[in-house]
C-alpha positions, 0 to 999 in steps of 0.5 A: 804418411812416408814419402822415402825416394820422392824428391823434394820441392820447395814451397813458397807460403804465400805462393812466389806467383802472389809476391811478385803481383803485389809487389807488382801492383806496389811499385805500379811498373812491370819488375825487373828481372834483378827484382823479381830474383830478389824477391825469390831469393828474399821470399819465405819457402819450406821444402817438402816432398814433391807430392806434398808440393803437387798435393798443395797446388792441387788444393790452391787451385793454381800453379806456383812460378818455379824458382828456378825458371822464375824470371821467364815464367812470371813474363808468362804468367804477369802476361794472363794476369794483365789479360784477365 
């Protein structure tokens, strides 16, 4: 399947939100911004056409955190996880 002209996006394997959630559970206290950014910087990701990234997200059933807005998105997601 050709993806000419499709911009690229990063897909983390496993999803960054899962990595951060597991790290925070293991730590037992909220992650700091520096910890979140370090985890993001060391996470395994691959660059794929954005259409492929969007399809992976749909098949997963939830959105991942964007690497560019990692800290504010993590703060929002962790609030939602605390409610569930």
